[in-house]
A tleap script that builds the chain and sets N, CA, C and O, in Angstrom:
source leaprc.protein.ff14SB
mol = sequence {
  NMET GLU ALA PHE THR LYS ALA THR GLY GLY
  MET GLU PHE GLY PHE HIE SER GLN ARG THR
  LEU GLU ASP ALA ILE GLN LYS LEU GLY ASP
  GLN LEU HIE SER SER TYR THR ILE SER TYR
  SER PRO ASN ASN ARG ASP GLU ALA GLY TRP
  HIE ASP ILE ALA VAL ASP VAL PRO GLY ARG
  ALA ASP VAL LYS ARG VAL GLN THR ARG PRO
  GLY TYR TRP LEU GLY ALA CARG
}
set mol.1.N position { -15.495 -35.787 -20.999 }
set mol.1.CA position { -15.745 -34.832 -19.950 }
set mol.1.C position { -16.354 -35.512 -18.733 }
set mol.1.O position { -16.001 -35.201 -17.595 }
set mol.2.N position { -17.266 -36.440 -18.979 }
set mol.2.CA position { -17.936 -37.125 -17.874 }
set mol.2.C position { -16.938 -37.896 -17.008 }
set mol.2.O position { -17.062 -37.904 -15.784 }
set mol.3.N position { -15.965 -38.536 -17.624 }
set mol.3.CA position { -14.958 -39.296 -16.862 }
set mol.3.C position { -14.151 -38.369 -15.967 }
set mol.3.O position { -13.863 -38.713 -14.821 }
set mol.4.N position { -13.783 -37.199 -16.474 }
set mol.4.CA position { -13.015 -36.246 -15.668 }
set mol.4.C position { -13.831 -35.718 -14.493 }
set mol.4.O position { -13.317 -35.611 -13.379 }
set mol.5.N position { -15.084 -35.393 -14.730 }
set mol.5.CA position { -15.890 -34.845 -13.645 }
set mol.5.C position { -16.170 -35.892 -12.577 }
set mol.5.O position { -16.175 -35.566 -11.390 }
set mol.6.N position { -16.401 -37.127 -12.963 }
set mol.6.CA position { -16.628 -38.182 -11.971 }
set mol.6.C position { -15.364 -38.449 -11.162 }
set mol.6.O position { -15.437 -38.640 -9.948 }
set mol.7.N position { -14.211 -38.464 -11.816 }
set mol.7.CA position { -12.959 -38.781 -11.132 }
set mol.7.C position { -12.541 -37.692 -10.149 }
set mol.7.O position { -11.841 -37.974 -9.177 }
set mol.8.N position { -12.958 -36.470 -10.387 }
set mol.8.CA position { -12.544 -35.365 -9.521 }
set mol.8.C position { -13.645 -34.892 -8.585 }
set mol.8.O position { -13.405 -34.043 -7.727 }
set mol.9.N position { -14.849 -35.431 -8.740 }
set mol.9.CA position { -15.966 -34.984 -7.922 }
set mol.9.C position { -16.599 -33.710 -8.442 }
set mol.9.O position { -17.411 -33.093 -7.754 }
set mol.10.N position { -16.237 -33.315 -9.642 }
set mol.10.CA position { -16.756 -32.082 -10.223 }
set mol.10.C position { -18.104 -32.268 -10.886 }
set mol.10.O position { -18.710 -33.338 -10.827 }
set mol.11.N position { -18.557 -31.203 -11.517 }
set mol.11.CA position { -19.829 -31.230 -12.237 }
set mol.11.C position { -19.595 -30.744 -13.657 }
set mol.11.O position { -18.676 -29.969 -13.923 }
set mol.12.N position { -20.430 -31.206 -14.548 }
set mol.12.CA position { -20.352 -30.813 -15.946 }
set mol.12.C position { -21.507 -29.874 -16.262 }
set mol.12.O position { -22.661 -30.184 -15.967 }
set mol.13.N position { -21.203 -28.733 -16.858 }
set mol.13.CA position { -22.216 -27.763 -17.254 }
set mol.13.C position { -22.158 -27.605 -18.765 }
set mol.13.O position { -21.240 -26.978 -19.293 }
set mol.14.N position { -23.122 -28.162 -19.450 }
set mol.14.CA position { -23.165 -28.036 -20.897 }
set mol.14.C position { -24.095 -26.910 -21.324 }
set mol.14.O position { -25.018 -26.546 -20.596 }
set mol.15.N position { -23.849 -26.367 -22.497 }
set mol.15.CA position { -24.727 -25.331 -23.023 }
set mol.15.C position { -24.626 -25.318 -24.541 }
set mol.15.O position { -23.613 -25.711 -25.119 }
set mol.16.N position { -25.680 -24.866 -25.161 }
set mol.16.CA position { -25.691 -24.768 -26.618 }
set mol.16.C position { -26.367 -23.485 -27.104 }
set mol.16.O position { -26.539 -23.289 -28.307 }
set mol.17.N position { -26.744 -22.630 -26.185 }
set mol.17.CA position { -27.343 -21.347 -26.557 }
set mol.17.C position { -27.030 -20.332 -25.464 }
set mol.17.O position { -26.530 -20.688 -24.397 }
set mol.18.N position { -27.322 -19.094 -25.732 }
set mol.18.CA position { -27.109 -18.026 -24.752 }
set mol.18.C position { -27.876 -18.317 -23.460 }
set mol.18.O position { -27.346 -18.136 -22.363 }
set mol.19.N position { -29.114 -18.764 -23.596 }
set mol.19.CA position { -29.947 -19.027 -22.415 }
set mol.19.C position { -29.404 -20.184 -21.582 }
set mol.19.O position { -29.347 -20.091 -20.356 }
set mol.20.N position { -29.007 -21.271 -22.236 }
set mol.20.CA position { -28.485 -22.408 -21.472 }
set mol.20.C position { -27.122 -22.087 -20.866 }
set mol.20.O position { -26.767 -22.639 -19.824 }
set mol.21.N position { -26.348 -21.199 -21.506 }
set mol.21.CA position { -25.094 -20.726 -20.902 }
set mol.21.C position { -25.395 -19.926 -19.638 }
set mol.21.O position { -24.738 -20.109 -18.613 }
set mol.22.N position { -26.385 -19.041 -19.709 }
set mol.22.CA position { -26.774 -18.257 -18.534 }
set mol.22.C position { -27.269 -19.170 -17.409 }
set mol.22.O position { -26.965 -18.934 -16.240 }
set mol.23.N position { -28.025 -20.204 -17.758 }
set mol.23.CA position { -28.491 -21.167 -16.749 }
set mol.23.C position { -27.317 -21.901 -16.108 }
set mol.23.O position { -27.300 -22.108 -14.894 }
set mol.24.N position { -26.338 -22.294 -16.920 }
set mol.24.CA position { -25.157 -22.992 -16.403 }
set mol.24.C position { -24.365 -22.085 -15.463 }
set mol.24.O position { -23.884 -22.543 -14.426 }
set mol.25.N position { -24.227 -20.820 -15.807 }
set mol.25.CA position { -23.514 -19.864 -14.956 }
set mol.25.C position { -24.266 -19.669 -13.645 }
set mol.25.O position { -23.644 -19.569 -12.587 }
set mol.26.N position { -25.584 -19.614 -13.700 }
set mol.26.CA position { -26.401 -19.484 -12.493 }
set mol.26.C position { -26.222 -20.699 -11.589 }
set mol.26.O position { -26.052 -20.551 -10.379 }
set mol.27.N position { -26.259 -21.901 -12.168 }
set mol.27.CA position { -26.077 -23.131 -11.387 }
set mol.27.C position { -24.682 -23.167 -10.757 }
set mol.27.O position { -24.524 -23.571 -9.605 }
set mol.28.N position { -23.675 -22.742 -11.522 }
set mol.28.CA position { -22.312 -22.710 -10.997 }
set mol.28.C position { -22.207 -21.727 -9.839 }
set mol.28.O position { -21.574 -22.030 -8.827 }
set mol.29.N position { -22.815 -20.564 -9.972 }
set mol.29.CA position { -22.822 -19.578 -8.892 }
set mol.29.C position { -23.520 -20.102 -7.650 }
set mol.29.O position { -23.037 -19.907 -6.535 }
set mol.30.N position { -24.653 -20.767 -7.838 }
set mol.30.CA position { -25.366 -21.368 -6.701 }
set mol.30.C position { -24.490 -22.402 -6.011 }
set mol.30.O position { -24.451 -22.478 -4.783 }
set mol.31.N position { -23.792 -23.193 -6.806 }
set mol.31.CA position { -22.911 -24.232 -6.269 }
set mol.31.C position { -21.766 -23.606 -5.463 }
set mol.31.O position { -21.433 -24.091 -4.382 }
set mol.32.N position { -21.176 -22.556 -5.974 }
set mol.32.CA position { -20.054 -21.908 -5.287 }
set mol.32.C position { -20.481 -21.277 -3.966 }
set mol.32.O position { -19.715 -21.274 -3.002 }
set mol.33.N position { -21.684 -20.751 -3.919 }
set mol.33.CA position { -22.158 -20.087 -2.705 }
set mol.33.C position { -22.597 -21.069 -1.616 }
set mol.33.O position { -22.822 -20.667 -0.475 }
set mol.34.N position { -22.718 -22.339 -1.961 }
set mol.34.CA position { -23.130 -23.319 -0.956 }
set mol.34.C position { -22.064 -24.400 -0.757 }
set mol.34.O position { -22.373 -25.514 -0.335 }
set mol.35.N position { -20.823 -24.064 -1.061 }
set mol.35.CA position { -19.736 -25.036 -0.970 }
set mol.35.C position { -18.855 -24.805 0.242 }
set mol.35.O position { -18.669 -23.678 0.703 }
set mol.36.N position { -18.323 -25.894 0.737 }
set mol.36.CA position { -17.343 -25.863 1.815 }
set mol.36.C position { -16.157 -26.704 1.373 }
set mol.36.O position { -16.300 -27.611 0.554 }
set mol.37.N position { -15.016 -26.407 1.907 }
set mol.37.CA position { -13.825 -27.194 1.627 }
set mol.37.C position { -13.368 -27.847 2.918 }
set mol.37.O position { -13.190 -27.179 3.937 }
set mol.38.N position { -13.180 -29.150 2.867 }
set mol.38.CA position { -12.624 -29.866 4.007 }
set mol.38.C position { -11.361 -30.569 3.543 }
set mol.38.O position { -11.204 -30.861 2.357 }
set mol.39.N position { -10.470 -30.837 4.468 }
set mol.39.CA position { -9.253 -31.560 4.114 }
set mol.39.C position { -9.108 -32.764 5.026 }
set mol.39.O position { -9.736 -32.856 6.081 }
set mol.40.N position { -8.277 -33.666 4.595 }
set mol.40.CA position { -8.084 -34.916 5.312 }
set mol.40.C position { -6.640 -35.340 5.162 }
set mol.40.O position { -6.082 -35.299 4.065 }
set mol.41.N position { -6.045 -35.742 6.248 }
set mol.41.CA position { -4.691 -36.272 6.234 }
set mol.41.C position { -4.759 -37.704 6.768 }
set mol.41.O position { -5.010 -37.903 7.956 }
set mol.42.N position { -4.540 -38.698 5.912 }
set mol.42.CA position { -4.727 -40.088 6.335 }
set mol.42.C position { -3.751 -40.499 7.435 }
set mol.42.O position { -2.579 -40.122 7.425 }
set mol.43.N position { -4.267 -41.279 8.380 }
set mol.43.CA position { -3.406 -41.786 9.441 }
set mol.43.C position { -2.953 -43.218 9.161 }
set mol.43.O position { -2.244 -43.821 9.966 }
set mol.44.N position { -3.362 -43.747 8.032 }
set mol.44.CA position { -2.982 -45.104 7.636 }
set mol.44.C position { -2.081 -45.055 6.399 }
set mol.44.O position { -2.363 -45.715 5.399 }
set mol.45.N position { -1.038 -44.304 6.464 }
set mol.45.CA position { -0.171 -44.085 5.301 }
set mol.45.C position { 0.611 -45.319 4.881 }
set mol.45.O position { 1.262 -45.316 3.837 }
set mol.46.N position { 0.552 -46.369 5.682 }
set mol.46.CA position { 1.222 -47.616 5.311 }
set mol.46.C position { 0.323 -48.506 4.455 }
set mol.46.O position { 0.774 -49.532 3.946 }
set mol.47.N position { -0.930 -48.127 4.295 }
set mol.47.CA position { -1.886 -48.902 3.502 }
set mol.47.C position { -1.986 -48.310 2.103 }
set mol.47.O position { -2.875 -47.506 1.821 }
set mol.48.N position { -1.072 -48.713 1.233 }
set mol.48.CA position { -1.054 -48.196 -0.135 }
set mol.48.C position { -2.264 -48.711 -0.908 }
set mol.48.O position { -2.853 -49.733 -0.558 }
set mol.49.N position { -2.620 -47.988 -1.957 }
set mol.49.CA position { -3.712 -48.400 -2.837 }
set mol.49.C position { -4.871 -47.428 -2.813 }
set mol.49.O position { -4.748 -46.287 -2.369 }
set mol.50.N position { -5.988 -47.907 -3.300 }
set mol.50.CA position { -7.199 -47.095 -3.442 }
set mol.50.C position { -7.937 -46.994 -2.112 }
set mol.50.O position { -8.084 -47.984 -1.396 }
set mol.51.N position { -8.397 -45.794 -1.793 }
set mol.51.CA position { -9.185 -45.548 -0.590 }
set mol.51.C position { -10.438 -44.774 -0.976 }
set mol.51.O position { -10.350 -43.698 -1.567 }
set mol.52.N position { -11.610 -45.321 -0.641 }
set mol.52.CA position { -12.882 -44.651 -0.926 }
set mol.52.C position { -13.045 -43.432 -0.025 }
set mol.52.O position { -12.521 -43.388 1.088 }
set mol.53.N position { -13.779 -42.451 -0.527 }
set mol.53.CA position { -14.128 -41.276 0.264 }
set mol.53.C position { -15.634 -41.321 0.517 }
set mol.53.O position { -16.422 -41.491 -0.414 }
set mol.54.N position { -16.023 -41.168 1.773 }
set mol.54.CA position { -17.431 -41.080 2.146 }
set mol.54.C position { -17.562 -39.968 3.175 }
set mol.54.O position { -16.835 -39.955 4.168 }
set mol.55.N position { -18.474 -39.044 2.952 }
set mol.55.CA position { -18.687 -37.925 3.860 }
set mol.55.C position { -20.134 -37.956 4.330 }
set mol.55.O position { -21.060 -37.932 3.520 }
set mol.56.N position { -20.317 -38.010 5.631 }
set mol.56.CA position { -21.644 -37.948 6.229 }
set mol.56.C position { -21.742 -36.663 7.036 }
set mol.56.O position { -20.753 -36.188 7.593 }
set mol.57.N position { -22.951 -36.104 7.093 }
set mol.57.CA position { -23.193 -34.899 7.871 }
set mol.57.C position { -24.246 -35.251 8.925 }
set mol.57.O position { -25.444 -35.108 8.679 }
set mol.58.N position { -23.797 -35.712 10.101 }
set mol.58.CA position { -24.756 -36.123 11.123 }
set mol.58.C position { -25.593 -34.954 11.635 }
set mol.58.O position { -25.106 -33.832 11.776 }
set mol.59.N position { -26.848 -35.242 11.906 }
set mol.59.CA position { -27.727 -34.231 12.469 }
set mol.59.C position { -28.222 -33.200 11.476 }
set mol.59.O position { -28.809 -32.196 11.880 }
set mol.60.N position { -28.001 -33.418 10.192 }
set mol.60.CA position { -28.445 -32.458 9.170 }
set mol.60.C position { -29.288 -33.174 8.124 }
set mol.60.O position { -28.795 -33.525 7.052 }
set mol.61.N position { -30.556 -33.386 8.440 }
set mol.61.CA position { -31.455 -34.059 7.509 }
set mol.61.C position { -31.688 -33.235 6.246 }
set mol.61.O position { -32.085 -33.777 5.214 }
set mol.62.N position { -31.439 -31.914 6.324 }
set mol.62.CA position { -31.647 -31.048 5.164 }
set mol.62.C position { -30.532 -31.171 4.133 }
set mol.62.O position { -30.677 -30.692 3.008 }
set mol.63.N position { -29.433 -31.798 4.496 }
set mol.63.CA position { -28.327 -31.984 3.541 }
set mol.63.C position { -28.672 -33.185 2.674 }
set mol.63.O position { -28.658 -34.326 3.136 }
set mol.64.N position { -28.977 -32.916 1.423 }
set mol.64.CA position { -29.408 -33.972 0.511 }
set mol.64.C position { -28.236 -34.741 -0.079 }
set mol.64.O position { -28.336 -35.941 -0.337 }
set mol.65.N position { -27.114 -34.037 -0.294 }
set mol.65.CA position { -26.033 -34.671 -1.021 }
set mol.65.C position { -24.731 -33.958 -0.684 }
set mol.65.O position { -24.686 -32.736 -0.542 }
set mol.66.N position { -23.685 -34.746 -0.562 }
set mol.66.CA position { -22.341 -34.204 -0.381 }
set mol.66.C position { -21.543 -34.618 -1.610 }
set mol.66.O position { -21.455 -35.803 -1.932 }
set mol.67.N position { -20.971 -33.649 -2.285 }
set mol.67.CA position { -20.263 -33.917 -3.531 }
set mol.67.C position { -18.771 -34.070 -3.258 }
set mol.67.O position { -18.125 -33.149 -2.757 }
set mol.68.N position { -18.237 -35.224 -3.586 }
set mol.68.CA position { -16.813 -35.496 -3.416 }
set mol.68.C position { -16.315 -36.280 -4.620 }
set mol.68.O position { -17.098 -36.754 -5.444 }
set mol.69.N position { -15.010 -36.403 -4.703 }
set mol.69.CA position { -14.493 -37.370 -5.662 }
set mol.69.C position { -14.646 -38.746 -5.025 }
set mol.69.O position { -14.797 -38.840 -3.807 }
set mol.70.N position { -14.611 -39.813 -5.815 }
set mol.70.CA position { -14.904 -41.131 -5.258 }
set mol.70.C position { -13.836 -41.673 -4.305 }
set mol.70.O position { -14.148 -42.503 -3.451 }
set mol.71.N position { -12.608 -41.232 -4.431 }
set mol.71.CA position { -11.558 -41.742 -3.572 }
set mol.71.C position { -10.199 -41.202 -3.985 }
set mol.71.O position { -10.106 -40.242 -4.750 }
set mol.72.N position { -9.152 -41.826 -3.473 }
set mol.72.CA position { -7.796 -41.384 -3.793 }
set mol.72.C position { -6.849 -42.573 -3.733 }
set mol.72.O position { -7.116 -43.570 -3.061 }
set mol.73.N position { -5.743 -42.447 -4.446 }
set mol.73.CA position { -4.682 -43.455 -4.431 }
set mol.73.C position { -3.610 -43.003 -3.453 }
set mol.73.O position { -3.206 -41.840 -3.441 }
set mol.74.N position { -3.166 -43.930 -2.648 }
set mol.74.CA position { -2.055 -43.665 -1.739 }
set mol.74.C position { -0.907 -44.558 -2.183 }
set mol.74.O position { -1.030 -45.783 -2.194 }
set mol.75.N position { 0.202 -43.941 -2.547 }
set mol.75.CA position { 1.359 -44.684 -3.029 }
set mol.75.C position { 2.098 -45.400 -1.919 }
set mol.75.O position { 2.016 -45.020 -0.751 }
set mol.76.N position { 2.815 -46.435 -2.294 }
set mol.76.CA position { 3.638 -47.169 -1.321 }
set mol.76.C position { 4.834 -46.325 -0.933 }
set mol.76.O position { 5.343 -45.535 -1.727 }
set mol.77.N position { 5.270 -46.505 0.294 }
set mol.77.CA position { 6.442 -45.757 0.766 }
set mol.77.C position { 7.708 -46.393 0.325 }
set mol.77.O position { 8.790 -45.894 0.634 }
savepdb mol mol.pdb
quit
């Protein structure tokens, strides 16, 4: 599970009781209410291979963390 969540930029919510399930659902709800979706269309489509993803939010010191997947593969044309 950890490999899948790291590769996709997701999060893992484990639980083993009713209470920890409720906590996981609460965390998931909090995450959904504070999420944004951005898209990107690469302008270097001739550069096949692995490309890292890095997202910065300038001017927002209150943003502690931006959750993304680590990168993407671009196939050769």
